[in-house]
N, CA, C, O and the ligand as a Tripos MOL2 file, in Angstrom:
@<TRIPOS>MOLECULE
protein
  249   247    63     0     0
PROTEIN
NO_CHARGES

@<TRIPOS>ATOM
      1 N          -5.5150   19.2760  -33.8930 N.3       1 MET1
      2 CA         -5.3260   18.9430  -32.4810 C.3       1 MET1
      3 C          -6.6800   18.9710  -31.7740 C.2       1 MET1
      4 O          -7.5140   19.8510  -31.9850 O.2       1 MET1
      5 N          -6.8450   17.9890  -30.9500 N.am      2 ARG2
      6 CA         -8.1340   17.8680  -30.2880 C.3       2 ARG2
      7 C          -7.9350   17.7480  -28.7840 C.2       2 ARG2
      8 O          -7.1680   16.9130  -28.3060 O.2       2 ARG2
      9 N          -8.6160   18.5700  -28.0780 N.am      3 LEU3
     10 CA         -8.5290   18.5080  -26.6270 C.3       3 LEU3
     11 C          -9.7130   17.7260  -26.0800 C.2       3 LEU3
     12 O         -10.8660   17.9830  -26.4260 O.2       3 LEU3
     13 N          -9.4120   16.8040  -25.2510 N.am      4 SER4
     14 CA        -10.4840   16.0230  -24.6450 C.3       4 SER4
     15 C         -10.6870   16.4720  -23.2120 C.2       4 SER4
     16 O          -9.7740   16.4080  -22.3890 O.2       4 SER4
     17 N         -11.8770   16.9200  -22.9300 N.am      5 THR5
     18 CA        -12.1780   17.3290  -21.5650 C.3       5 THR5
     19 C         -12.9290   16.2420  -20.8040 C.2       5 THR5
     20 O         -13.2080   16.3770  -19.6130 O.2       5 THR5
     21 N         -13.2450   15.1800  -21.5010 N.am      6 ALA6
     22 CA        -13.9960   14.1120  -20.8530 C.3       6 ALA6
     23 C         -13.1060   13.3590  -19.8740 C.2       6 ALA6
     24 O         -11.9180   13.1480  -20.1190 O.2       6 ALA6
     25 N         -13.6930   12.9730  -18.7960 N.am      7 THR7
     26 CA        -12.9610   12.1740  -17.8260 C.3       7 THR7
     27 C         -12.8010   10.7570  -18.3750 C.2       7 THR7
     28 O         -13.7820   10.1280  -18.7720 O.2       7 THR7
     29 N         -11.5960   10.2700  -18.3970 N.am      8 PRO8
     30 CA        -11.4000    8.9030  -18.9010 C.3       8 PRO8
     31 C         -12.1270    7.8870  -18.0470 C.2       8 PRO8
     32 O         -11.8870    7.7720  -16.8450 O.2       8 PRO8
     33 N         -12.9920    7.1750  -18.6700 N.am      9 THR9
     34 CA        -13.8350    6.2530  -17.9030 C.3       9 THR9
     35 C         -13.0500    5.0420  -17.4050 C.2       9 THR9
     36 O         -13.4520    4.3880  -16.4430 O.2       9 THR9
     37 N         -11.9520    4.7520  -18.0500 N.am     10 GLN10
     38 CA        -11.1770    3.5910  -17.6260 C.3      10 GLN10
     39 C         -10.4650    3.8460  -16.3030 C.2      10 GLN10
     40 O         -10.0890    2.9110  -15.5960 O.2      10 GLN10
     41 N         -10.2870    5.1060  -15.9840 N.am     11 ALA11
     42 CA         -9.5400    5.4420  -14.7770 C.3      11 ALA11
     43 C         -10.4040    5.3380  -13.5310 C.2      11 ALA11
     44 O          -9.8870    5.3040  -12.4140 O.2      11 ALA11
     45 N         -11.7020    5.2860  -13.7170 N.am     12 ARG12
     46 CA        -12.5560    5.2160  -12.5450 C.3      12 ARG12
     47 C         -13.4320    3.9650  -12.5990 C.2      12 ARG12
     48 O         -13.8030    3.5100  -13.6810 O.2      12 ARG12
     49 N         -13.7510    3.4290  -11.4710 N.am     13 PRO13
     50 CA        -14.6040    2.2460  -11.4490 C.3      13 PRO13
     51 C         -16.0370    2.6080  -11.7850 C.2      13 PRO13
     52 O         -16.3720    3.7820  -11.9380 O.2      13 PRO13
     53 N         -16.8530    1.6250  -11.8940 N.am     14 ARG14
     54 CA        -18.2560    1.8750  -12.2070 C.3      14 ARG14
     55 C         -18.9370    2.6230  -11.0660 C.2      14 ARG14
     56 O         -19.8420    3.4320  -11.2720 O.2      14 ARG14
     57 N         -18.4870    2.3340   -9.9000 N.am     15 TYR15
     58 CA        -19.0320    3.0250   -8.7390 C.3      15 TYR15
     59 C         -17.9600    3.0350   -7.6760 C.2      15 TYR15
     60 O         -17.0020    2.2650   -7.7350 O.2      15 TYR15
     61 N         -18.1230    3.8890   -6.7300 N.am     16 PHE16
     62 CA        -17.2410    3.8390   -5.5780 C.3      16 PHE16
     63 C         -18.0840    4.0440   -4.3360 C.2      16 PHE16
     64 O         -19.1980    4.5660   -4.3870 O.2      16 PHE16
     65 N         -17.5280    3.6250   -3.2400 N.am     17 THR17
     66 CA        -18.2170    3.7780   -1.9650 C.3      17 THR17
     67 C         -17.4770    4.8100   -1.1370 C.2      17 THR17
     68 O         -16.2780    4.6660   -0.8950 O.2      17 THR17
     69 N         -18.1650    5.8380   -0.7040 N.am     18 PRO18
     70 CA        -17.5120    6.8150    0.1600 C.3      18 PRO18
     71 C         -17.3260    6.2570    1.5590 C.2      18 PRO18
     72 O         -18.1870    5.5490    2.0810 O.2      18 PRO18
     73 N         -16.2200    6.5790    2.1400 N.am     19 CYS19
     74 CA        -15.9660    6.1750    3.5190 C.3      19 CYS19
     75 C         -17.0410    6.7600    4.4190 C.2      19 CYS19
     76 O         -17.3680    7.9430    4.3250 O.2      19 CYS19
     77 N         -17.5890    5.9220    5.2940 N.am     20 ALA20
     78 CA        -18.6410    6.3830    6.1910 C.3      20 ALA20
     79 C         -18.1010    7.3310    7.2610 C.2      20 ALA20
     80 O         -18.8650    8.0250    7.9310 O.2      20 ALA20
     81 N         -16.8080    7.3510    7.4110 N.am     21 GLN21
     82 CA        -16.2030    8.1780    8.4470 C.3      21 GLN21
     83 C         -15.6940    9.5060    7.8870 C.2      21 GLN21
     84 O         -16.0190   10.5690    8.4170 O.2      21 GLN21
     85 N         -14.9020    9.4500    6.8250 N.am     22 CYS22
     86 CA        -14.2720   10.6770    6.3210 C.3      22 CYS22
     87 C         -14.7320   11.0350    4.9120 C.2      22 CYS22
     88 O         -14.4130   12.1140    4.4110 O.2      22 CYS22
     89 N         -15.4730   10.1450    4.2740 N.am     23 GLY23
     90 CA        -16.0220   10.4600    2.9610 C.3      23 GLY23
     91 C         -15.0690   10.2290    1.8100 C.2      23 GLY23
     92 O         -15.4150   10.5050    0.6620 O.2      23 GLY23
     93 N         -13.8900    9.7360    2.0840 N.am     24 ASP24
     94 CA        -12.9420    9.4610    1.0210 C.3      24 ASP24
     95 C         -13.4630    8.3200    0.1450 C.2      24 ASP24
     96 O         -14.1470    7.4170    0.6260 O.2      24 ASP24
     97 N         -13.1340    8.3730   -1.1260 N.am     25 ALA25
     98 CA        -13.6450    7.3710   -2.0550 C.3      25 ALA25
     99 C         -12.8770    6.0620   -1.9150 C.2      25 ALA25
    100 O         -11.6520    6.0240   -2.0260 O.2      25 ALA25
    101 N         -13.6260    4.9960   -1.6700 N.am     26 LEU26
    102 CA        -13.0200    3.6760   -1.5860 C.3      26 LEU26
    103 C         -13.2920    2.9570   -2.8960 C.2      26 LEU26
    104 O         -14.4430    2.7950   -3.3030 O.2      26 LEU26
    105 N         -12.2420    2.5350   -3.5370 N.am     27 LEU27
    106 CA        -12.3820    2.0160   -4.8930 C.3      27 LEU27
    107 C         -12.6860    0.5280   -4.9430 C.2      27 LEU27
    108 O         -13.3930    0.0610   -5.8360 O.2      27 LEU27
    109 N         -12.1600   -0.2010   -3.9990 N.am     28 ALA28
    110 CA        -12.3650   -1.6450   -4.0290 C.3      28 ALA28
    111 C         -12.5220   -2.1620   -2.6100 C.2      28 ALA28
    112 O         -11.8190   -1.7180   -1.7020 O.2      28 ALA28
    113 N         -13.4240   -3.0800   -2.4190 N.am     29 PRO29
    114 CA        -13.6040   -3.6330   -1.0790 C.3      29 PRO29
    115 C         -12.4130   -4.4730   -0.6610 C.2      29 PRO29
    116 O         -11.7640   -5.1260   -1.4780 O.2      29 PRO29
    117 N         -12.1510   -4.4380    0.6030 N.am     30 GLU30
    118 CA        -11.0760   -5.2420    1.1830 C.3      30 GLU30
    119 C         -11.3960   -6.7240    1.0200 C.2      30 GLU30
    120 O         -10.5150   -7.5670    0.8510 O.2      30 GLU30
    121 N         -12.6750   -6.9950    1.0770 N.am     31 TRP31
    122 CA        -13.0900   -8.3770    1.1870 C.3      31 TRP31
    123 C         -14.5570   -8.4480    0.7940 C.2      31 TRP31
    124 O         -15.3350   -7.5460    1.1060 O.2      31 TRP31
    125 N         -14.9330   -9.5160    0.1110 N.am     32 SER32
    126 CA        -16.3200   -9.6610   -0.3160 C.3      32 SER32
    127 C         -16.8240  -11.0500    0.0110 C.2      32 SER32
    128 O         -16.0960  -12.0380   -0.0870 O.2      32 SER32
    129 N         -18.0640  -11.1030    0.3940 N.am     33 GLU33
    130 CA        -18.6660  -12.3800    0.7240 C.3      33 GLU33
    131 C         -20.0020  -12.4940    0.0060 C.2      33 GLU33
    132 O         -20.8490  -11.6040    0.0880 O.2      33 GLU33
    133 N         -20.1710  -13.5810   -0.6840 N.am     34 HIS34
    134 CA        -21.4540  -13.8320   -1.3200 C.3      34 HIS34
    135 C         -22.3760  -14.5080   -0.3090 C.2      34 HIS34
    136 O         -22.2150  -15.6830    0.0210 O.2      34 HIS34
    137 N         -23.3260  -13.7470    0.1630 N.am     35 VAL35
    138 CA        -24.2770  -14.2920    1.1380 C.3      35 VAL35
    139 C         -25.1630  -15.3120    0.4440 C.2      35 VAL35
    140 O         -25.3900  -16.4160    0.9390 O.2      35 VAL35
    141 N         -25.6480  -14.9110   -0.7010 N.am     36 ASN36
    142 CA        -26.3400  -15.8400   -1.5830 C.3      36 ASN36
    143 C         -26.1960  -15.2950   -2.9950 C.2      36 ASN36
    144 O         -25.4500  -14.3410   -3.2130 O.2      36 ASN36
    145 N         -26.8760  -15.8670   -3.9310 N.am     37 GLU37
    146 CA        -26.6340  -15.4850   -5.3190 C.3      37 GLU37
    147 C         -27.1090  -14.0770   -5.6520 C.2      37 GLU37
    148 O         -26.7490  -13.5280   -6.6940 O.2      37 GLU37
    149 N         -27.9010  -13.5030   -4.7900 N.am     38 ARG38
    150 CA        -28.3860  -12.1410   -5.0380 C.3      38 ARG38
    151 C         -27.9040  -11.1320   -4.0120 C.2      38 ARG38
    152 O         -28.2610   -9.9550   -4.0730 O.2      38 ARG38
    153 N         -27.1120  -11.5840   -3.0900 N.am     39 CYS39
    154 CA        -26.6900  -10.6880   -2.0180 C.3      39 CYS39
    155 C         -25.1840  -10.8300   -1.7930 C.2      39 CYS39
    156 O         -24.6750  -11.9240   -1.5470 O.2      39 CYS39
    157 N         -24.4940   -9.7090   -1.8840 N.am     40 VAL40
    158 CA        -23.0550   -9.7060   -1.6810 C.3      40 VAL40
    159 C         -22.7230   -8.7080   -0.5820 C.2      40 VAL40
    160 O         -23.2190   -7.5820   -0.5770 O.2      40 VAL40
    161 N         -21.8900   -9.1320    0.3330 N.am     41 ARG41
    162 CA        -21.4810   -8.2560    1.4140 C.3      41 ARG41
    163 C         -20.0330   -7.8520    1.1830 C.2      41 ARG41
    164 O         -19.1780   -8.6970    0.9210 O.2      41 ARG41
    165 N         -19.7680   -6.5770    1.2810 N.am     42 HIS42
    166 CA        -18.4110   -6.0680    1.0890 C.3      42 HIS42
    167 C         -17.8850   -5.4920    2.4000 C.2      42 HIS42
    168 O         -18.5940   -4.8050    3.1360 O.2      42 HIS42
    169 N         -16.6370   -5.7930    2.6590 N.am     43 LEU43
    170 CA        -15.9650   -5.1660    3.7920 C.3      43 LEU43
    171 C         -14.9920   -4.1270    3.2360 C.2      43 LEU43
    172 O         -14.1290   -4.4340    2.4120 O.2      43 LEU43
    173 N         -15.1530   -2.8980    3.7050 N.am     44 TRP44
    174 CA        -14.3290   -1.8010    3.2120 C.3      44 TRP44
    175 C         -13.3800   -1.3330    4.2980 C.2      44 TRP44
    176 O         -13.7400   -1.2600    5.4730 O.2      44 TRP44
    177 N         -12.1740   -1.0210    3.8890 N.am     45 THR45
    178 CA        -11.2150   -0.4190    4.8090 C.3      45 THR45
    179 C         -10.7100    0.8770    4.1890 C.2      45 THR45
    180 O         -10.1640    0.8760    3.0860 O.2      45 THR45
    181 N         -10.8930    1.9610    4.8900 N.am     46 CYS46
    182 CA        -10.4500    3.2540    4.3890 C.3      46 CYS46
    183 C          -8.9570    3.4140    4.6420 C.2      46 CYS46
    184 O          -8.4790    3.2860    5.7690 O.2      46 CYS46
    185 N          -8.2360    3.6970    3.5620 N.am     47 GLU47
    186 CA         -6.7940    3.8920    3.7100 C.3      47 GLU47
    187 C          -6.4700    5.2450    4.3300 C.2      47 GLU47
    188 O          -5.3750    5.4620    4.8490 O.2      47 GLU47
    189 N          -7.4280    6.1340    4.2660 N.am     48 THR48
    190 CA         -7.1790    7.4830    4.7730 C.3      48 THR48
    191 C          -7.3010    7.5530    6.2820 C.2      48 THR48
    192 O          -6.4360    8.1010    6.9660 O.2      48 THR48
    193 N          -8.3920    6.9890    6.7940 N.am     49 CYS49
    194 CA         -8.6300    7.1130    8.2360 C.3      49 CYS49
    195 C          -8.6570    5.7650    8.9550 C.2      49 CYS49
    196 O          -8.7280    5.7140   10.1830 O.2      49 CYS49
    197 N          -8.6000    4.6750    8.1880 N.am     50 GLY50
    198 CA         -8.5380    3.3670    8.8200 C.3      50 GLY50
    199 C          -9.8810    2.7950    9.2320 C.2      50 GLY50
    200 O          -9.9510    1.7280    9.8410 O.2      50 GLY50
    201 N         -10.9290    3.4980    8.9020 N.am     51 TYR51
    202 CA        -12.2660    3.0560    9.2920 C.3      51 TYR51
    203 C         -12.6810    1.8210    8.5040 C.2      51 TYR51
    204 O         -12.4200    1.7280    7.3050 O.2      51 TYR51
    205 N         -13.3180    0.8870    9.1690 N.am     52 GLN52
    206 CA        -13.8150   -0.3170    8.5150 C.3      52 GLN52
    207 C         -15.3220   -0.3760    8.6310 C.2      52 GLN52
    208 O         -15.8900   -0.0930    9.6860 O.2      52 GLN52
    209 N         -15.9620   -0.7430    7.5410 N.am     53 PHE53
    210 CA        -17.4100   -0.9040    7.5790 C.3      53 PHE53
    211 C         -17.8400   -1.8700    6.4970 C.2      53 PHE53
    212 O         -17.0840   -2.1960    5.5820 O.2      53 PHE53
    213 N         -19.0620   -2.3110    6.6270 N.am     54 GLU54
    214 CA        -19.6000   -3.2790    5.6660 C.3      54 GLU54
    215 C         -20.7350   -2.6590    4.8820 C.2      54 GLU54
    216 O         -21.4840   -1.8240    5.3890 O.2      54 GLU54
    217 N         -20.8450   -3.0770    3.6500 N.am     55 THR55
    218 CA        -22.0260   -2.7350    2.8740 C.3      55 THR55
    219 C         -22.6060   -4.0270    2.3230 C.2      55 THR55
    220 O         -21.8920   -5.0010    2.0890 O.2      55 THR55
    221 N         -23.8900   -4.0120    2.1260 N.am     56 THR56
    222 CA        -24.5540   -5.1660    1.5490 C.3      56 THR56
    223 C         -25.2050   -4.7370    0.2450 C.2      56 THR56
    224 O         -25.9710   -3.7740    0.1970 O.2      56 THR56
    225 N         -24.8870   -5.4670   -0.8010 N.am     57 VAL57
    226 CA        -25.4050   -5.1270   -2.1270 C.3      57 VAL57
    227 C         -26.3670   -6.2190   -2.5610 C.2      57 VAL57
    228 O         -26.0400   -7.4060   -2.5530 O.2      57 VAL57
    229 N         -27.5440   -5.7900   -2.9360 N.am     58 TYR58
    230 CA        -28.5220   -6.7460   -3.4570 C.3      58 TYR58
    231 C         -28.5320   -6.6280   -4.9700 C.2      58 TYR58
    232 O         -28.7680   -5.5560   -5.5260 O.2      58 TYR58
    233 N         -28.2780   -7.7250   -5.6090 N.am     59 LEU59
    234 CA        -28.2380   -7.7370   -7.0560 C.3      59 LEU59
    235 C         -29.6530   -7.9170   -7.5860 C.2      59 LEU59
    236 O         -30.2950   -8.9430   -7.3610 O.2      59 LEU59
    237 N         -30.1130   -6.9110   -8.2830 N.am     60 GLY60
    238 CA        -31.4700   -6.9710   -8.8020 C.3      60 GLY60
    239 C         -31.5780   -7.9340   -9.9690 C.2      60 GLY60
    240 O         -30.6290   -8.1360  -10.7270 O.2      60 GLY60
    241 N         -32.7180   -8.5010  -10.0900 N.am     61 SER61
    242 CA        -32.9470   -9.3630  -11.2300 C.3      61 SER61
    243 C         -33.1840   -8.5200  -12.4640 C.2      61 SER61
    244 O         -33.7640   -7.4370  -12.3790 O.2      61 SER61
    245 N         -32.7490   -8.9980  -13.5880 N.am     62 LYS62
    246 CA        -32.8260   -8.2100  -14.8120 C.3      62 LYS62
    247 C         -34.2100   -8.1110  -15.4360 C.2      62 LYS62
    248 O         -34.3750   -7.4670  -16.4720 O.2      62 LYS62
    249 ZN        -12.0850    7.2360    5.8540 Zn       63 ZN63
@<TRIPOS>BOND
     1     1     2 1
     2     2     3 1
     3     3     4 2
     4     3     5 am
     5     5     6 1
     6     6     7 1
     7     7     8 2
     8     7     9 am
     9     9    10 1
    10    10    11 1
    11    11    12 2
    12    11    13 am
    13    13    14 1
    14    14    15 1
    15    15    16 2
    16    15    17 am
    17    17    18 1
    18    18    19 1
    19    19    20 2
    20    19    21 am
    21    21    22 1
    22    22    23 1
    23    23    24 2
    24    23    25 am
    25    25    26 1
    26    26    27 1
    27    27    28 2
    28    27    29 am
    29    29    30 1
    30    30    31 1
    31    31    32 2
    32    31    33 am
    33    33    34 1
    34    34    35 1
    35    35    36 2
    36    35    37 am
    37    37    38 1
    38    38    39 1
    39    39    40 2
    40    39    41 am
    41    41    42 1
    42    42    43 1
    43    43    44 2
    44    43    45 am
    45    45    46 1
    46    46    47 1
    47    47    48 2
    48    47    49 am
    49    49    50 1
    50    50    51 1
    51    51    52 2
    52    51    53 am
    53    53    54 1
    54    54    55 1
    55    55    56 2
    56    55    57 am
    57    57    58 1
    58    58    59 1
    59    59    60 2
    60    59    61 am
    61    61    62 1
    62    62    63 1
    63    63    64 2
    64    63    65 am
    65    65    66 1
    66    66    67 1
    67    67    68 2
    68    67    69 am
    69    69    70 1
    70    70    71 1
    71    71    72 2
    72    71    73 am
    73    73    74 1
    74    74    75 1
    75    75    76 2
    76    75    77 am
    77    77    78 1
    78    78    79 1
    79    79    80 2
    80    79    81 am
    81    81    82 1
    82    82    83 1
    83    83    84 2
    84    83    85 am
    85    85    86 1
    86    86    87 1
    87    87    88 2
    88    87    89 am
    89    89    90 1
    90    90    91 1
    91    91    92 2
    92    91    93 am
    93    93    94 1
    94    94    95 1
    95    95    96 2
    96    95    97 am
    97    97    98 1
    98    98    99 1
    99    99   100 2
   100    99   101 am
   101   101   102 1
   102   102   103 1
   103   103   104 2
   104   103   105 am
   105   105   106 1
   106   106   107 1
   107   107   108 2
   108   107   109 am
   109   109   110 1
   110   110   111 1
   111   111   112 2
   112   111   113 am
   113   113   114 1
   114   114   115 1
   115   115   116 2
   116   115   117 am
   117   117   118 1
   118   118   119 1
   119   119   120 2
   120   119   121 am
   121   121   122 1
   122   122   123 1
   123   123   124 2
   124   123   125 am
   125   125   126 1
   126   126   127 1
   127   127   128 2
   128   127   129 am
   129   129   130 1
   130   130   131 1
   131   131   132 2
   132   131   133 am
   133   133   134 1
   134   134   135 1
   135   135   136 2
   136   135   137 am
   137   137   138 1
   138   138   139 1
   139   139   140 2
   140   139   141 am
   141   141   142 1
   142   142   143 1
   143   143   144 2
   144   143   145 am
   145   145   146 1
   146   146   147 1
   147   147   148 2
   148   147   149 am
   149   149   150 1
   150   150   151 1
   151   151   152 2
   152   151   153 am
   153   153   154 1
   154   154   155 1
   155   155   156 2
   156   155   157 am
   157   157   158 1
   158   158   159 1
   159   159   160 2
   160   159   161 am
   161   161   162 1
   162   162   163 1
   163   163   164 2
   164   163   165 am
   165   165   166 1
   166   166   167 1
   167   167   168 2
   168   167   169 am
   169   169   170 1
   170   170   171 1
   171   171   172 2
   172   171   173 am
   173   173   174 1
   174   174   175 1
   175   175   176 2
   176   175   177 am
   177   177   178 1
   178   178   179 1
   179   179   180 2
   180   179   181 am
   181   181   182 1
   182   182   183 1
   183   183   184 2
   184   183   185 am
   185   185   186 1
   186   186   187 1
   187   187   188 2
   188   187   189 am
   189   189   190 1
   190   190   191 1
   191   191   192 2
   192   191   193 am
   193   193   194 1
   194   194   195 1
   195   195   196 2
   196   195   197 am
   197   197   198 1
   198   198   199 1
   199   199   200 2
   200   199   201 am
   201   201   202 1
   202   202   203 1
   203   203   204 2
   204   203   205 am
   205   205   206 1
   206   206   207 1
   207   207   208 2
   208   207   209 am
   209   209   210 1
   210   210   211 1
   211   211   212 2
   212   211   213 am
   213   213   214 1
   214   214   215 1
   215   215   216 2
   216   215   217 am
   217   217   218 1
   218   218   219 1
   219   219   220 2
   220   219   221 am
   221   221   222 1
   222   222   223 1
   223   223   224 2
   224   223   225 am
   225   225   226 1
   226   226   227 1
   227   227   228 2
   228   227   229 am
   229   229   230 1
   230   230   231 1
   231   231   232 2
   232   231   233 am
   233   233   234 1
   234   234   235 1
   235   235   236 2
   236   235   237 am
   237   237   238 1
   238   238   239 1
   239   239   240 2
   240   239   241 am
   241   241   242 1
   242   242   243 1
   243   243   244 2
   244   243   245 am
   245   245   246 1
   246   246   247 1
   247   247   248 2
@<TRIPOS>SUBSTRUCTURE
     1 MET1         2 RESIDUE 1 A MET
     2 ARG2         6 RESIDUE 1 A ARG
     3 LEU3        10 RESIDUE 1 A LEU
     4 SER4        14 RESIDUE 1 A SER
     5 THR5        18 RESIDUE 1 A THR
     6 ALA6        22 RESIDUE 1 A ALA
     7 THR7        26 RESIDUE 1 A THR
     8 PRO8        30 RESIDUE 1 A PRO
     9 THR9        34 RESIDUE 1 A THR
    10 GLN10       38 RESIDUE 1 A GLN
    11 ALA11       42 RESIDUE 1 A ALA
    12 ARG12       46 RESIDUE 1 A ARG
    13 PRO13       50 RESIDUE 1 A PRO
    14 ARG14       54 RESIDUE 1 A ARG
    15 TYR15       58 RESIDUE 1 A TYR
    16 PHE16       62 RESIDUE 1 A PHE
    17 THR17       66 RESIDUE 1 A THR
    18 PRO18       70 RESIDUE 1 A PRO
    19 CYS19       74 RESIDUE 1 A CYS
    20 ALA20       78 RESIDUE 1 A ALA
    21 GLN21       82 RESIDUE 1 A GLN
    22 CYS22       86 RESIDUE 1 A CYS
    23 GLY23       90 RESIDUE 1 A GLY
    24 ASP24       94 RESIDUE 1 A ASP
    25 ALA25       98 RESIDUE 1 A ALA
    26 LEU26      102 RESIDUE 1 A LEU
    27 LEU27      106 RESIDUE 1 A LEU
    28 ALA28      110 RESIDUE 1 A ALA
    29 PRO29      114 RESIDUE 1 A PRO
    30 GLU30      118 RESIDUE 1 A GLU
    31 TRP31      122 RESIDUE 1 A TRP
    32 SER32      126 RESIDUE 1 A SER
    33 GLU33      130 RESIDUE 1 A GLU
    34 HIS34      134 RESIDUE 1 A HIS
    35 VAL35      138 RESIDUE 1 A VAL
    36 ASN36      142 RESIDUE 1 A ASN
    37 GLU37      146 RESIDUE 1 A GLU
    38 ARG38      150 RESIDUE 1 A ARG
    39 CYS39      154 RESIDUE 1 A CYS
    40 VAL40      158 RESIDUE 1 A VAL
    41 ARG41      162 RESIDUE 1 A ARG
    42 HIS42      166 RESIDUE 1 A HIS
    43 LEU43      170 RESIDUE 1 A LEU
    44 TRP44      174 RESIDUE 1 A TRP
    45 THR45      178 RESIDUE 1 A THR
    46 CYS46      182 RESIDUE 1 A CYS
    47 GLU47      186 RESIDUE 1 A GLU
    48 THR48      190 RESIDUE 1 A THR
    49 CYS49      194 RESIDUE 1 A CYS
    50 GLY50      198 RESIDUE 1 A GLY
    51 TYR51      202 RESIDUE 1 A TYR
    52 GLN52      206 RESIDUE 1 A GLN
    53 PHE53      210 RESIDUE 1 A PHE
    54 GLU54      214 RESIDUE 1 A GLU
    55 THR55      218 RESIDUE 1 A THR
    56 THR56      222 RESIDUE 1 A THR
    57 VAL57      226 RESIDUE 1 A VAL
    58 TYR58      230 RESIDUE 1 A TYR
    59 LEU59      234 RESIDUE 1 A LEU
    60 GLY60      238 RESIDUE 1 A GLY
    61 SER61      242 RESIDUE 1 A SER
    62 LYS62      246 RESIDUE 1 A LYS
    63 ZN63       249 GROUP 0 **** ****
């Protein structure tokens, strides 16, 4: 018998964004907009407190 203490990686996303208001983890953006091929804007809505905010992600070149 083997006990696994590792957190299953499939259960969590690669990253999450904390709510800017209450700090709750937001798993997926409500809405995403590709500003250009290297810039993506995400609109987040917190289910806990209802706060909405935007983040802008710049995709780095490899
Ligand atoms: Zn919140």
